[in-house]
Each structure stands twice: as C-alpha cells, then as structure tokens.
C-alpha positions in Angstrom: 0.4 -3.4 -18.9 1.6 -7.2 -18.5 -1.5 -9.4 -18.0 -4.4 -9.2 -16.1 -3.1 -10.8 -12.6 -5.2 -14.3 -12.3 -6.6 -12.6 -8.3 -7.7 -9.2 -9.6 -10.9 -8.1 -8.2 -14.0 -8.6 -11.5 -13.9 -4.3 -11.3 -12.9 -1.6 -9.9 -15.5 -0.9 -6.8 -18.3 2.0 -7.2 -16.4 4.9 -5.1 -18.8 7.7 -5.4 -17.8 11.5 -5.7 -16.7 13.2 -2.6 -17.7 16.3 -0.8 -14.6 18.7 -1.6 -12.6 16.1 -3.5 -11.6 16.7 -7.7 -9.9 14.7 -9.4 -7.5 14.7 -12.9 -6.2 11.9 -15.0 -4.0 13.2 -17.8 -1.1 11.5 -20.3 1.5 13.3 -20.2 3.9 11.2 -21.7 6.6 11.2 -19.1 7.1 7.4 -20.2 4.4 5.7 -21.0 2.6 6.3 -24.7 -1.5 5.9 -24.7 -2.4 6.0 -21.2 -2.9 8.3 -18.5 0.1 8.6 -16.2 0.0 12.1 -14.2 -2.7 12.4 -11.7 -4.4 15.4 -9.9 -6.0 14.8 -6.3 -7.9 18.6 -5.7 -9.1 20.4 -2.7 -10.6 23.3 -3.6 -11.6 24.4 0.0 -8.2 22.6 1.5 -8.2 19.6 3.3 -5.9 18.2 6.4 -3.2 16.1 5.7 -1.2 13.3 7.0 1.0 11.0 5.7 3.7 7.9 6.5 6.4 7.4 4.2 9.4 5.3 3.4 12.1 4.7 6.0 14.5 4.3 2.5 17.8 5.9 2.8 17.5 6.4 -0.5 14.0 8.4 -0.3 13.2 9.7 -3.7 12.9 13.8 -3.6 8.9 14.0 -3.7 9.3 11.9 -0.5 11.7 14.7 0.8 9.1 17.5 0.0 6.2 15.6 1.6 8.1 15.1 4.8 9.0 18.5 4.6 5.5 20.0 3.1 4.0 18.1 6.0 5.4 20.2 8.7 5.6 23.1 6.9 2.0 23.7 6.4 1.0 22.3 9.7 -0.6 19.4 8.4 -2.9 21.3 5.2 -2.9 20.4 2.1 -4.6 21.8 -1.2 -3.7 19.1 -3.8 -1.6 16.1 -4.8 -0.2 15.7 -7.9 1.4 12.3 -9.0 3.1 10.6 -12.0 4.3 7.3 -12.9 6.9 5.9 -15.0 9.9 7.7 -13.4 10.4 7.7 -9.9 12.9 10.9 -9.4 14.9 8.8 -7.3 18.1 9.2 -6.9 18.9 11.6 -9.3 20.5 14.3 -6.9 20.2 18.0 -6.7 18.2 17.7 -10.9 15.8 15.9 -8.8 15.2 18.6 -6.1 14.9 21.6 -8.9 12.6 19.3 -10.6 9.8 19.3 -7.1 10.6 22.9 -6.7 9.2 23.8 -10.8 6.8 21.3 -10.6 5.0 22.3 -7.1 5.6 26.0 -7.6 3.9 25.6 -11.6 0.7 23.9 -9.7 0.8 26.1 -6.7 0.6 29.1 -9.0 -2.0 27.4 -11.1 -4.4 26.6 -8.2 -4.0 29.8 -6.6 -2.4 27.8 -3.3 0.7 27.7 -1.1 3.5 25.3 -2.3 3.6 24.2 0.7 0.1 22.7 0.5 1.0 20.8 -2.9 2.3 17.0 -2.6 4.2 15.4 -5.1 5.1 11.8 -5.5 6.6 9.6 -9.0 6.7 6.3 -9.4 8.6 4.3 -11.7 12.6 4.0 -12.8 14.9 5.1 -10.5 18.0 6.9 -11.4 16.8 8.3 -14.3 16.0 12.4 -14.4 12.2 13.7 -14.3 11.3 15.1 -17.5 9.3 17.7 -15.2 9.1 20.2 -18.3 6.1 17.6 -19.7 4.3 18.0 -16.1 4.2 21.5 -15.8 3.1 22.0 -20.0 0.7 20.3 -19.3 -0.6 21.4 -15.9 -3.5 23.7 -17.1 -5.2 21.1 -19.2 -5.1 18.9 -15.9 -6.2 21.4 -13.8 -9.2 22.2 -16.5 -10.0 18.4 -16.4 -11.1 18.1 -13.0 -14.3 17.0 -11.8 -15.6 14.6 -8.9 -16.0 11.4 -9.7 -12.9 10.1 -11.6 -11.7 7.4 -9.1 -10.7 4.8 -11.4 -9.6 7.2 -14.2 -7.0 8.3 -11.0 -6.0 5.1 -10.1 -5.0 3.7 -13.5 -3.2 6.9 -13.9 -0.8 6.2 -11.1 -0.1 2.4 -12.2 3.4 1.2 -13.5 3.6 -2.7 -13.2 0.3 -2.8 -12.0 -2.4 -5.3 -13.8 -5.4 -3.5 -12.6 -6.5 -0.2 -10.7 -7.2 -0.3 -6.8 -9.7 1.3 -5.3 -12.1 0.6 -2.2 -14.6 2.9 -0.4 -16.4 3.0 3.4 -19.0 4.9 5.2 -18.6 5.6 8.6 -20.6 7.2 11.3 -18.9 10.0 13.8 -21.7 10.9 16.2 -24.6 10.6 14.1 -22.9 12.2 11.1 -22.5 9.9 7.9 -19.0 10.4 6.3 -17.6 8.7 3.3 -14.0 6.9 2.9 -12.5 6.6 -0.8 -9.0 5.5 -1.6 -6.7 4.4 -4.4 -3.6 2.7 -4.3 -0.7 1.7 -6.6 1.6 -1.5 -6.5 2.9 -4.8 -7.3 6.6 -5.0 -7.4 9.0 -3.5 -4.9 6.9 -4.1 -2.1 7.7 -4.4 1.7 6.5 -1.4 3.5 7.8 0.4 5.7 5.8 2.8 6.9 3.7 2.5 3.9 2.9 1.1 0.6 4.0 2.3 -2.7 1.1 4.6 -3.4 -1.6 5.1 -1.6 -4.5 8.0 -1.2 -7.1 7.9 1.3 -9.8 11.0 1.6 -12.9 11.6 3.4 -15.4 14.0 4.0 -15.1 13.8 7.5 -14.0 16.8 9.6 -10.9 15.3 11.3 -8.0 18.1 12.9 -4.4 16.9 11.2 -2.9 15.9 14.6 -5.6 13.3 14.8 -5.5 12.0 11.3 -1.6 11.5 11.5 -2.1 9.6 14.2 -4.8 7.4 12.8 -2.4 7.3 9.6 0.2 5.6 11.6 -2.1 3.3 13.9 -4.1 1.9 10.4 -0.6 1.7 8.4 1.3 -0.8 10.8 -2.0 -3.2 10.8 -2.6 -2.8 6.9 0.2 -1.8 4.4 2.9 -2.4 6.9 1.7 -6.2 7.8 2.0 -7.3 3.2 5.2 -7.9 1.4 5.4 -9.1 -2.6 9.0 -9.6 -2.8 10.9 -8.2 0.7 11.9 -4.7 -1.1 11.7 -1.5 0.2 10.5 1.2 -2.8 12.6 4.6 -2.5 9.0 6.0 -3.1 6.2 4.6 -0.6 4.4 6.8 0.0 0.2 7.1 2.1 -1.6 9.8 2.8 -5.0 10.5 4.1 -7.0 13.4 3.5 -10.0 14.9 5.5 -12.2 18.0 3.8 -14.4 18.2 6.8 -17.6 18.8 4.4 -19.2 15.7 6.1 -20.1 18.6 9.1 -19.7 16.2 12.1 -18.4 17.2 15.6 -13.9 17.2 15.0 -12.9 14.2 17.5 -10.2 15.7 19.9 -7.6 12.8 19.4 -7.7 9.2 18.0 -9.0 7.5 21.3 -12.3 9.9 21.3 -15.4 7.0 21.6 -16.8 9.1 18.8 -14.0 7.9 16.4 -14.3 3.8 17.2 -16.2 3.5 13.9 -14.5 5.7 11.6 -10.9 4.0 12.8 -12.6 0.8 12.3 -13.5 1.5 8.5 -10.4 3.3 8.1 -8.4 0.1 8.8 -10.9 -2.4 6.6 -10.4 0.3 3.5 -6.6 0.4 3.9 -6.4 -3.5 4.4 -8.4 -3.6 1.5 -6.4 -1.9 -0.6 -3.2 -3.6 0.9 -4.9 -6.9 0.1 -5.2 -5.7 -3.4 -1.5 -4.6 -3.7 -0.4 -8.6 -3.1 -3.2 -9.6 -5.3 -1.6 -7.6 -8.3 2.2 -8.5 -6.9 4.6 -9.3 -10.1 3.7 -12.6 -11.1 1.4 -13.7 -8.4 -0.8 -16.9 -8.8 -1.8 -17.3 -5.1 -2.8 -15.0 -2.3 -1.2 -16.2 1.2 -2.4 -15.4 4.6 0.3 -16.0 7.6 -1.2 -16.4 11.0 1.5 -16.5 13.6 0.9 -17.0 17.2 2.7 -18.2 20.5 5.3 -15.9 20.3 7.1 -14.1 23.0 5.1 -10.6 21.9 3.4 -9.3 19.1 6.7 -7.7 17.4 8.7 -11.4 17.2 5.4 -12.2 15.6 5.6 -10.1 13.3 9.0 -10.5 12.5 9.0 -14.4 12.2 5.7 -14.2 9.7 7.3 -11.9 7.9 10.5 -13.9 7.3 8.2 -17.1 6.6 6.5 -14.7 3.9 9.4 -13.2 2.5 11.5 -16.7 2.1 12.3 -17.8 -1.6 12.0 -21.1 -1.2 8.6 -20.9 0.7 7.3 -19.0 -2.1 8.3 -21.3 -4.5 6.9 -23.5 -3.1 3.3 -22.3 -2.8 4.0 -21.8 -6.1 4.8 -25.6 -6.9 1.6 -26.4 -5.1 4.3 -28.1 -2.7 3.2 -28.2 0.8 6.9 -28.7 2.1 6.5 -27.6 5.6 9.9 -28.1 6.1 10.6 -24.5 4.4 8.1 -22.9 7.2 10.6 -24.6 9.7 13.5 -23.2 8.4 11.7 -19.8 7.9 10.8 -19.8 11.5 14.6 -20.9 13.0 16.6 -18.3 10.9 14.2 -14.8 12.2 16.2 -15.0 15.4 13.3 -15.0 17.2 12.8 -17.3 20.3 11.0 -20.4 18.9 10.6 -24.0 20.8 11.3 -26.6 18.7 9.3 -29.5 20.6 6.2 -27.2 21.0 6.3 -25.5 17.3 3.2 -26.0 15.5 2.4 -25.7 11.6 -1.0 -26.1 10.0 -1.6 -25.4 6.2 -5.3 -24.8 5.1 -6.3 -25.5 8.8 -5.1 -29.1 8.7 -2.2 -30.1 11.1 0.6 -31.0 9.6 4.1 -30.7 12.3 3.8 -30.6 15.7 5.6 -31.6 18.8 9.3 -31.3 16.7 8.0 -33.8 14.2 5.3 -34.3 11.0 2.1 -35.1 12.7 2.0 -39.1 12.5 -0.2 -40.2 9.4 -1.2 -36.9 8.9 -2.7 -37.4 5.3 -1.3 -35.1 2.4 -3.7 -35.1 -0.2 -6.2 -32.4 1.3 -3.2 -30.2 2.1 -2.3 -30.6 -1.3 -5.6 -30.0 -2.8 -5.8 -26.7 -0.7 -2.5 -25.6 -2.5 -4.2 -25.8 -6.1 -6.5 -23.3 -4.6 -6.0 -19.2 -4.8 -5.9 -18.6 -1.8 -3.9 -20.2 0.8 -3.2 -20.0 4.7 -0.7 -21.5 7.1 -0.5 -21.2 10.5 2.4 -21.8 12.8 2.2 -21.0 16.5 6.0 -20.7 17.8 4.9 -22.5 21.5 6.3 -19.7 24.0 4.0 -17.2 24.5 1.1 -15.2 23.4 2.0 -12.9 20.6 0.7 -13.1 17.7 0.5 -11.1 14.1 -0.9 -11.5 10.6 1.0 -10.9 7.0 -0.4 -11.3 3.6 2.1 -12.0 0.6 2.2 -14.2 -2.8 3.6 -16.7 -4.0 6.8 -16.5 -6.1 6.6 -17.9 -10.0 8.8 -17.4 -13.2 7.2 -14.1 -14.5 8.4 -12.5 -11.4 11.6 -12.8 -13.1 10.4 -12.0 -16.5 8.5 -8.8 -15.4 11.7 -7.3 -13.5 14.2 -8.6 -16.1 12.4 -6.8 -19.1 11.0 -3.9 -16.9 13.2 -1.2 -18.3 13.9 -2.9 -21.9 
C-alpha cells in the first residue's frame, strides 16, 4: 500500500450489521502477501439484485458473467465474491473458464444456483487468474462469514487504494426504518461509464429487482458517473445493489413510488459519499476539486464540458501546482465541442470571479484566489452563457506521484 492519501477521512465509518448480509475477508495470496485479497458477501435468505457495469469494449470475464447472471436469475442474489490483485480481463477463454470454476465451487459450497453468485476481479489486466487459490480457500472463507465485517470486506478489495471506503445511511419507507451500507474501491483508472471501479451497496429494505435496477441506474448517473481521476474507464467497473427484504417495509411499486422518496435520497447521498471517497483517494491526489458548470445548452452538454475541464491534464497540473491559471479552464471549455459564448463566459475560483465578458475581470485581486488554491478543497465555477443546463463533477489534481504509482504498478 502507498502512503495514506492526505484527503483520506479520519477513520472508516461504523457500518452496523445488516439483517440478511454476512461478510468474510481472506488472504488467498492471489497477488499480495500478508493482506486479505478475497471478499465474500453472502445473503443466506437471498436478496434482490441490481447492477450497472463498464461499457468498455474490453470488459473483464467477471463483468460479462454478472450481466448474464442478472438476466438469468431475474435479479436475485445469494453471494458476491471479489478478488483483488488480478483483473481477469483480456484473458480469453481461460478467463471465462476460471469464472465458471469459481462460481461453481462457491455455489456448491453455499448450496445455491450458480446464477445467483456474482463475481468481480480487480488488479492487473492480461494475466491468467490463479483461480485454484480462490477455490482452495472457499471453505475457509465461508466458515469465516459474520455480520459486522464491513471494514474487513472493504480492505480486502483494495489495490492501489490507500484507505478502505465505506458509508452507511438510514431511511424511512412508509414508517419502516431501513439501513443502507456500502463499500467501494478505486484510486486509479477512474472515469466511470455506468459505474465505478468496484462498489457494493446492501440494504435490509424490501425492494423488487426491477425497482432496484431503476434506482441504481438513476443514482449512478449523478454520483459515480460524475467523478474522474485520470479519464480512463476500467475493464472491471461494477456497481451492484442488493436488498434483503428483512426490514419488513411494504415493497414500492416503482422507483417513483412516493414511499420510496426518502430511500432514494439516502441512496444517492450514500453513493455520492463513496464516489467522493474514490476521488479523495485518487492516485497521488493532494486536492479534491468540485467543478460546477452552468449556462450550457442542456444538462448533457453541461456534463460534457465539466468533464472536459476535470480531465484536462493542464488544468489538473495547474491545480497541483497551486496555480490559478484560469486560461487553461478557457481552453478546456473550448475543446469540449459544446456551444459556449466566448463573450459571456464567466469563471470563478473559490467563489471569486476571475474572468467574464471575454476577458479577465478588470482589476481582480489574485491573492485570495491563490490562497484558495493552497487548500485541500478546490471549487471551480463556470457559466457558458448560452442556456440553463447544469452539471457538477468531481476530480483531483495530477501530481508526480500519479506517474510514480503507475510506472511502478507491475514492478
């Protein structure tokens, strides 16, 4: 593990045991030594399942299996098994065969259908998964299952992460109190397209699979799909949500059911928390950056321009160097390809207007802007001056450590 991110939270949150969910973490020696690298999430009585996955055209074998399993099981789950250290991506037929062996062994030992076992792998691309180390460990992993091991589970799925990521919320559904717990991993290769590196959210609420699927798609779009570390979409991006039904609430009839409004809000808040933690653990990151884009033709265009700013190496390195170089923001707006009015464009950094009406704000004092740039949390606001479209995205700076981490990743 690399040095702890300066943007890391003070500690892992207290995630309570969740009715209908057991967890286990185990050191299988897949790549790492002296740490856990295998996580099992088990739903003894089953759970509704939903998921969104990478749109990468070189998706990993576990991603392909999860898509198929969701369809074949009609959105039901009994287990999620995740390994760290090897992505089982771009491994051809051997990758598919390893997935088949692992899911078969897990299903047999848990006494459930293979279609209700979901898999994920994260780590190096292009190396065959030593799945025998996983199947050999299965009995021990299952014997270790328990109800409150969220921190252990979050740590087991890390790769270049410097801290485990977790969040919890409570919500009300028609008078019943329900709990949501979530864990995530991600630090580099973060430019999600439907999900983030790996994230799993479980709740004791009773929510049908179709409603859960609509909910996860909605919340992913405004949380995980609004973050970027390095503009690279992983082959393994997976976000899944499970509902055990143990809270006893009346099941909602649709994602728009008024009884689900508080749960929707809390689910979004939890996923945004996890997504922000991923950015705060960006490889080599020293600053957390929020970009608020307004005045676009529509919300879609706003997101495109905001991500163009967030993904610009020139913008990100300027932030790393604490340089309030707003000219680089103008550049990123222009290259995005969306409509913008040069002479109505407005830019503010740290709440201080720096550019407007096609030029620098006359006589603006750069000192408070420079002071803002020395902080850990950076705010950039841009108005394109052409419409009412809005978007917010989050990113981090780009430092020498990002190069070091990725240059040394396999060695």
